[in-house]
C-alpha positions in Angstrom: 37.9 -38.9 59.1 39.6 -38.0 62.3 37.6 -38.3 65.5 39.7 -35.6 67.3 38.3 -32.3 68.6 36.3 -30.5 66.0 33.6 -27.8 66.2 33.0 -26.2 69.7 35.6 -28.6 71.2 33.3 -31.6 70.4 34.7 -34.6 68.5 33.8 -34.8 64.8 32.2 -38.2 65.4 29.9 -36.9 68.1 29.1 -33.6 66.3 28.2 -35.5 63.1 25.9 -37.9 65.0 23.9 -35.1 66.7 23.9 -32.9 63.6 22.7 -35.7 61.5 19.9 -36.5 64.0 18.9 -32.9 63.9 18.8 -32.8 60.1 17.0 -36.2 59.8 14.3 -35.2 62.3 13.9 -31.8 60.8 13.7 -32.9 57.2 11.5 -35.9 57.8 9.1 -33.7 59.8 8.9 -31.3 56.9 8.3 -34.1 54.5 5.6 -35.6 56.6 3.8 -32.2 57.0 4.1 -31.6 53.2 2.4 -34.9 52.5 -0.2 -34.5 55.2 -1.2 -31.2 53.5 -1.3 -33.0 50.1 -3.4 -35.8 51.5 -5.9 -33.4 52.9 -6.5 -31.8 49.5 -9.6 -32.9 47.7 -7.9 -34.5 44.7 -5.2 -36.4 46.6 -4.9 -40.2 46.3 -4.0 -41.2 49.8 -2.3 -44.6 49.1 -0.2 -43.1 46.3 0.7 -40.1 48.5 1.8 -42.4 51.3 4.1 -44.2 48.8 5.5 -40.9 47.6 6.1 -39.9 51.2 8.1 -43.0 51.9 10.2 -42.2 48.8 10.7 -38.7 50.1 11.9 -40.0 53.4 14.3 -42.4 51.6 15.6 -39.4 49.8 16.2 -37.6 53.1 18.2 -40.5 54.4 20.0 -40.7 51.1 21.0 -37.1 51.3 22.4 -37.3 54.9 24.3 -40.5 54.1 25.8 -38.8 51.0 27.0 -35.9 53.0 28.8 -38.3 55.3 30.5 -40.2 52.5 28.6 -43.4 53.3 28.1 -45.8 50.4 24.7 -46.9 51.7 23.4 -43.6 50.2 22.9 -45.4 46.9 20.6 -48.0 48.3 18.2 -45.3 49.6 18.8 -43.4 46.4 17.6 -46.3 44.3 14.4 -46.6 46.4 13.8 -42.8 46.3 14.4 -42.5 42.5 12.4 -45.6 41.7 9.4 -44.4 43.7 9.8 -40.9 42.0 9.8 -42.5 38.6 6.6 -44.5 39.4 4.8 -41.5 40.8 5.7 -39.3 37.8 4.7 -42.0 35.3 1.4 -42.5 37.1 0.7 -38.8 37.1 1.6 -38.4 33.4 4.7 -36.3 34.1 6.7 -38.0 31.4 9.6 -35.5 31.5 10.1 -36.0 35.2 9.6 -39.8 34.7 12.4 -39.8 32.0 14.7 -37.9 34.3 14.2 -40.3 37.2 14.2 -43.6 35.1 16.9 -42.8 32.5 19.3 -40.5 34.3 19.0 -40.4 38.1 18.4 -44.2 38.5 21.4 -45.4 36.4 23.6 -42.8 38.1 22.9 -44.6 41.4 24.6 -47.7 40.1 27.4 -45.7 38.5 28.0 -44.0 41.8 28.1 -47.2 43.8 30.6 -48.6 41.4 32.8 -45.5 41.5 32.6 -45.2 45.3 33.6 -48.8 45.7 36.6 -48.2 43.5 37.5 -45.3 45.9 37.4 -47.4 49.0 33.9 -46.8 50.3 32.1 -49.6 52.2 35.2 -51.6 53.2 35.9 -52.7 56.7 38.7 -50.8 58.5 41.0 -52.3 61.1 38.8 -50.9 63.9 35.7 -52.7 62.5 34.1 -49.5 61.1 32.9 -49.0 57.5 35.3 -46.8 55.5 34.1 -43.7 53.8 34.7 -42.7 50.2 38.1 -41.2 49.3 36.9 -37.9 47.8 38.7 -36.1 45.0 38.8 -32.5 43.8 38.2 -30.8 40.5 41.2 -29.2 38.8 41.0 -25.6 37.5 40.4 -26.8 34.0 37.7 -29.2 35.1 35.9 -26.3 36.9 35.9 -24.3 33.6 34.3 -27.3 31.8 31.7 -27.6 34.6 30.9 -23.9 34.6 30.6 -23.8 30.8 28.3 -26.9 30.8 26.1 -25.3 33.5 25.9 -22.0 31.6 25.0 -23.7 28.3 22.6 -26.1 29.9 20.8 -23.3 31.8 20.5 -21.3 28.5 19.1 -24.3 26.7 16.7 -25.2 29.5 15.6 -21.5 29.8 14.9 -21.3 26.0 12.8 -24.5 26.1 10.8 -23.3 29.2 10.4 -19.8 27.7 9.0 -21.3 24.5 6.5 -23.4 26.5 5.3 -20.4 28.5 5.1 -18.3 25.3 2.7 -20.8 23.8 0.7 -20.8 27.0 0.6 -17.0 27.0 -0.6 -17.0 23.4 -3.3 -19.5 24.3 -4.5 -17.3 27.2 -3.6 -19.9 29.8 -1.2 -17.6 31.7 -1.2 -13.8 32.1 2.5 -13.2 31.8 5.9 -14.9 31.5 7.8 -14.9 34.8 11.4 -14.7 33.4 13.0 -14.7 36.9 11.2 -17.9 37.8 12.1 -19.5 34.5 15.8 -18.7 35.1 15.8 -20.1 38.6 13.9 -23.2 37.5 16.5 -23.8 34.7 19.5 -23.1 36.8 18.4 -25.4 39.6 17.6 -28.2 37.2 21.0 -28.0 35.5 22.8 -27.8 38.9 20.9 -30.9 40.0 22.2 -32.8 36.9 25.8 -31.5 37.4 25.7 -32.2 41.1 24.6 -35.8 40.6 27.5 -36.4 38.2 30.0 -35.0 40.6 28.5 -37.0 43.5 28.5 -40.2 41.6 32.2 -39.8 40.7 33.1 -38.8 44.3 34.1 -35.1 43.8 34.0 -33.0 47.0 33.2 -30.0 44.8 29.7 -31.3 44.3 28.7 -29.6 47.6 29.3 -26.2 46.2 26.7 -27.0 43.6 24.3 -28.6 46.1 24.6 -25.4 48.3 23.6 -23.3 45.2 20.7 -25.7 44.5 19.4 -25.3 48.0 19.9 -21.5 48.1 18.1 -21.0 44.8 15.4 -23.4 45.9 14.8 -21.4 49.0 14.6 -18.3 46.8 12.1 -19.9 44.5 9.8 -20.9 47.4 10.3 -17.7 49.2 9.3 -15.8 46.1 6.1 -18.0 45.9 5.5 -17.4 49.6 5.4 -13.6 49.1 3.0 -13.9 46.2 -0.7 -13.7 46.4 -2.4 -17.0 47.3 0.6 -18.7 49.0 -0.3 -21.4 51.6 1.2 -23.4 54.5 2.6 -25.9 52.0 4.9 -23.1 50.6 6.1 -22.3 54.1 7.0 -26.0 54.8 9.0 -26.1 51.5 11.0 -23.1 52.6 11.8 -24.9 55.9 12.5 -28.2 54.1 15.1 -26.6 51.8 16.6 -24.7 54.7 17.3 -28.1 56.3 18.8 -29.3 53.0 21.1 -26.3 53.0 22.4 -27.0 56.5 23.0 -30.6 55.4 24.9 -29.6 52.2 27.0 -27.1 54.2 28.0 -30.0 56.6 28.5 -32.2 53.5 31.0 -29.7 52.2 32.8 -29.6 55.5 33.1 -33.4 55.7 34.0 -33.9 52.0 36.8 -31.3 52.1 38.3 -33.4 54.9 37.7 -36.6 53.0 39.6 -35.2 50.0 42.7 -34.0 52.0 44.7 -37.3 52.2 44.8 -37.5 48.4 44.1 -34.8 45.9 44.3 -37.0 42.9 41.8 -36.3 40.1 42.2 -39.6 38.4 
């Protein structure tokens, strides 16, 4: 990526450095506050929560490195996903455990392999580490992605609606929040699709990550406005706001990374 004049007359290299520092400090602060609030709750297991916090911070670094096309993103991704798998298994969340262990973890290795094929991690003539050569989706590929997201969201919504219907019939919940079910389903499917596009070095992934972060902000804002919301909810809104800023910068960077070659091989 060129180091010429970029935003506000500042070189891209300098802008990315300070922007990344801002995002890292902001997101790590949000993660720390979230976990401090959890640790203070009566049923929290402090040691486990600290381990989960470390994983969350690895996830923050992973996200920022990914936005910058740096292959080291997968090292931090492996640590983040592995800790997430352990935490969910220990908590009995077998669905989340399966997602982390059998989808997100293997995708880190696939991503590393694909990025290496596309030039990431190699030393350049000036001694720096090269970024991934991003590619773009064709119009037909976008249609396939959109159809997969629509069908996946419909399937996920149906499953979650069935679960809530059973809970409603058992008297465990007062009503079914259809809007929340849709947002949950849509965000989950976007995460799956975004991970695939990221692992195969498509710049278009950042359109999906922007949607993920926008809808996540909507989810937590909706909870913030409901009765009984707490400071944890506010921090989550702030956290995903930082993620949105990072994904917007990621889109900017990856569109540049895809310009030298628009191959969709």
